[in-house]
N, C-alpha and C positions, 0 to 999 in steps of 0.2 A: 358754488363752492362752500363747504361747511365752515361755520365760523369757527368752530373748535381748532381748527389746523393753522389758522392764519398766523398767529405769532410765530410759533416754531417753524413753519414752512417758510415764512419771509426770512427769518434769522439764518437758517441753514441755507436757503438758496442764495442769499447775500454772500455768505462766507464761502460758498462752493463757487461763486463768481468772481472772487478775488483774483489779482494778478499774481501769477506764480512763475516759477522758473520753468525751463524746458524740460526738466525732468525732477523726479523726486521719489525717495524711498522712506517709508515710514515703517519701524517695528512698533507693533502694539504689544507691550510686555505683559500687561495684566491678562491678556487673553491669548498669548502664544501665537499671535497673528501678525500679518504684515501687508503693506501695500506699495505698489510702485506704479508710477506712471511716466511715460516719456512721449515727447512730441513726435518723435520719428524723424526721418530723413526727407520726407516729401511735403508734409502738410505744414501749413504756416500758423495754425492754431490747433490746440489740443481740445477737442470736444469730448472727450472722456471724462467722466467723474467717478470716483470710487470712495466708499465711505464705510467705516466700522463704528458700531454703536454699541455701547452698553447702557443698559437701564434696569429699572425694577418695576415689576407689575403691581397691580392693586393689592395683590396679596403678599408683596414683599418679596417676591422671588425674582432673583436675577435673570436677565436674558441678553444675549448678544446677537447682533445682526451684522451681516456683511452684505454690501450691494455695489453693483457696478452698473453704470449706464452709458450708453454711447450715443451721442447726438447724430441723427441721421443726416448723412452727406447729401446734397442736393436739395434740402428743404431749408426752411427759415431757421436761423440762429440754432444750430446744432449744440453749442456749448450751453446756452441759456436754457434749452429744452431738458439737457441732460442734468443741469443744476436743479432746475424746477422739480423734475422727476424725482431725485433723491430727496429734495426738501419736503415735498408732499408725501412721499414714502414713509419718510422717519416720523413725520408728525402724525400720520395715521396710525403707525405701529404704536406710538407713545399712547395716543388716546384711546385705541382699543384694549392695549395691554393694562391701562390704568383703570379703566371704566367697565370693562366686560370680562368675561371668563372663558372667552372663545378659545379653542384649540389652536395650535401653531400654524396649520394649514389654512384655516379659516382667517386667521390673523393676516397671513402673507396675501391672501385674496383680497380682502378689504383694503389693504394698503395699496396694492396694484391698481385696483379699481379707482381709488383716491387720487392716485398719481396720473392715471389715465385722465379722470375729469379735471384735474387742475391744469394739466398741459393742454388740453383741448379747449377749455375755456378761455386760455390766453391766446393761443395759436390758431384756433379753429381749423385744426386739421392740416394746416400748412407747415407745422413743425412737429418734430417727435423724437423719441428716443428709444433704444432698446433698454430692457432692464432685466438682470438677473439677481437673485438674492437668496441667501440661507439665513435660518434662524435657529439658535440654539437656546433652550430654556431649561431652567432647573426642574427636574423630575418629568420631563417631556420629551418626546421623540424629535429628532432633528428633521426639519423640512426645508425643501428649496422650492423656488419658483422661477419661471422665466417667460419673457416675451421678447420676440426678436431673435437676432442671431448671435448676441453674446451668449457665452457658455459657462457651464458649471461641470467640472470634472471632480471625480472622486479618486484619490490616490491611497491605496490600502493593499497590504500583502504583495508588495512588488509589482503592482499593476495600476495603471491609469484608465479610467473608464468614464465616458462622457454621460452625465445624468440627464442633462437638459435635451431638448429637441429643438433643432433650429426651426424658425418659423419662415421657411423657404420652400420651395417646391422639392429642392433637392433633400432638404432636411427631412420633410414629411415622407418622402420616398426611401429615406434611409441611405441615400447617396452622401456620405459625409464629405467626400472629397470632390465633388462635382464643381467644376469651374465654369459652367455654362452661365452666362450672363442672365439669362432669362429665369434660369432656375435658382439663381441666388437673390432674387428680388424678394424683399419682405412681403409676408402676408398680413402680418399685423405688427403694430408698435404702439408705445405708450403715447397717447395723445390723438389716436385715431377715433375716438369717440365711442359710440355704441358697437356692440358686437364684439368686444374684447373677451378673449378667452384665455386667461394665464394657465399655463402648464404648471402643476403643483404635483411635487411627490415627497416620499419619505425615504430616508436612509438610515442605516443602522449606525449606532455609536461604534467607535473603535479608538482604543487608547493611543494608537499609533498612527492612524490615519488622518488624512486632511481633505479639505474641499478647496478646490482652485476656481476661481472665478475670472474669465478672461474676455476681453474684447477681440475683435477679428484682427486687430493690429498684432496679437500675440498668437492666437490659435491658427493664423494661417500657416504657422510652422509645422503643423500636424499633417499637412496636405501631402507631403512627399518625404517625410522622413520621420524618425523616432526620436529626433533630437529633443523636442519638447517633453516627451516622456522622461527621457533620461535625466534632464534638468531637474524635473520635479521629484524623481525618485532617488537621485543622488545629492541633493543639496543638504547640508547639514541642520539647516534651520529655515523657518519661513522667510526671514530677511534676505538670506542669501539666495533663496529660491527665486523671490519676485525680482530681486536685482539682477540675477542671471538671465531670467527669461525676457525682460526688457532690452537687456544688452545684447542678447542673441538675436531678438526680433530686429534691432538695429544693424547688427552685424550682417543679417541676411538681406538687407536692402531697406528696412525700416519704411515699408509703403504706407503706413497709416499710423494713427495714434496707437500707442501701445499701452494697456493697463491691465494689471493682474492683482488679485487679491487672495491670499491664502489664509484659511481659518481651520483650526483643528477640528476633528470629529467629536472630540470629548473635552470639555472644559471643567475644571474644579470649582464649581459654583458655591460649594459649602463654605470654602475658606475665605470667600470674599467679603470686604468690608463694605456695609452699606452705609452710605452717608445718612445724616440726620434730616435730609430735605430732599424732595423729589427732584431727580436731575436725569440728565443724559450726558454721558462721556461720549465725545466724538472725536474720530481720527480720520483724516485723509493723507495722500501721500506728501504733504507739505507741511503739516501741522496738526493741532489738536485744540479742543476747546470744550468747555462744560456749559451745558444749559441748565440753569436753575429754574424749575417751574413749580409754581404754587408756594403755599406757606413755608417759610425757612424757619425750622425749629431752633436752630443754633446760629448765632451771628458769625458771619464770615469775616475772614481776615481783610482789614481795610475798612471795614463798616463801622458805624457809629454804635457802639454796644448799648448805649443808654436810651436810644431811640427805636422803638419797635413798631412804629406807625406803619412801615411797609410790610409787615409780616402778615400779608392777606393772601386769600386763595386768588388764583388766577393772574397773579403777578408773574412776570417772567424777567429774567436778567440773564446775561450771558458774561461769563467770566472766562477770559482767553487764559490758556495755561501757557507755561513758559514754551517757547519753541526753540528750533535748533540754535546751537551755540555759533553757528556760522552766519548768523544775522548781521546785516550791515547796520541796521538801527533797530531799537528797541523801545517799546512803550510799555508803561504800567498804567492800568486804568483803575481808578478808585471811585467807588460809588458813595457819596455822602447821603445818608438816608434821612433826609429831612422832609418836610411837607412838600417843598419843591425840590425835587432831586437835582443836585448839582453835580455834573460829571467833570472831573479833573483828570486831565491827562498830562502824564510827565513823560517826556521823551528825550533821548539823548542822541545827538548828531554824531558824525564820525569823530569829531574833536573831543567829544567828551562833554561839551556844554550842555546844560539843562534848559529845556524850553517848557514852560507851563502854559497850558491853554485851558480856560474853563468856560462852561456854558451852561445855561440852565435849561432845564426840560421839565415841563408840567408832567406831574406824576401820572395822570389819567391818559397820556399819549401812549401810542404803541412804543414799547421798550426799543432803543437803539442798540445795535450791535456794537460792542466794545472788543476790538480785537487787534491782533498784532499782524503786521505784513513784513516778515522778516527778509523778503527778496525784493521789496519796493525800492526802485533806484531813482526816485524823482530828485 
């Protein structure tokens, strides 16, 4: 495993592995996007993971990435594999975007290989996940990539078309609705090790179109009806679209975890505000956070403005954003930037009382994830 991806990969993997409710819907307003995930009516664990990321490359150009991973049933730790897949994938995207000038298609390929390596190194081929992703970059074509049987659809001009190719016998033969068990087995997946060959393609920008990424708990709806297409084409906004799709999947039986992500085919990158520090904005179905990577040029809220000793390259801290107002409990994390960083966590319980917990952390240690768990019920 490459050393450069370890901090971001570990932080995101831990965040994506946190305890959540059985369903969640998240609107990503800056990108006019949305994500939803639902446990379903049969499964006891949600092994799907979905993420939207916004960042800036080494030339200061903004990019947006949407990715969905589905842990493979019948193998080890499907949820953990899906979380690690997205953690390694995003870490690789950030690394190559900041340090190289590769085109979007190569960027996706590098990130898929990095995710495959990370999962294989940990699970030795006994665990894996599917992965579909799209990337939108300033002044660059839109590309998508896929491995496994999760899917990418393009909705534009009143029609919904599948862009990705299922890595199954049925998918390779063009039999989209084939329900034969042997024909539906995966031919490749993230974590298989050598011989991985991601499918990568380009799609045209459109001011009115959108890209829809789904796990099989959603696109099973496309087998025998046009309900899925109708929902996608007639929803007023991405948030309504993803919510309706997971609810429809449940209404039709909910046989599997259902996850869907919608991103526009065109994003107004020019009007976006670029923060004065290297960072990644991250969203999933249940919350959002910001990863601050590298030298911070401007002091953050809650930091000691007089001490700049932490303003060094290769440092990484995580600032959890405000989560949904329906949270049972909240915590506000403040990092005191001294030579030995002291983390003070201030939390309120249901009765409104304030508890203060502080602990010391050596500055040279791998930074810890400071985050909120709005749905934790301990």
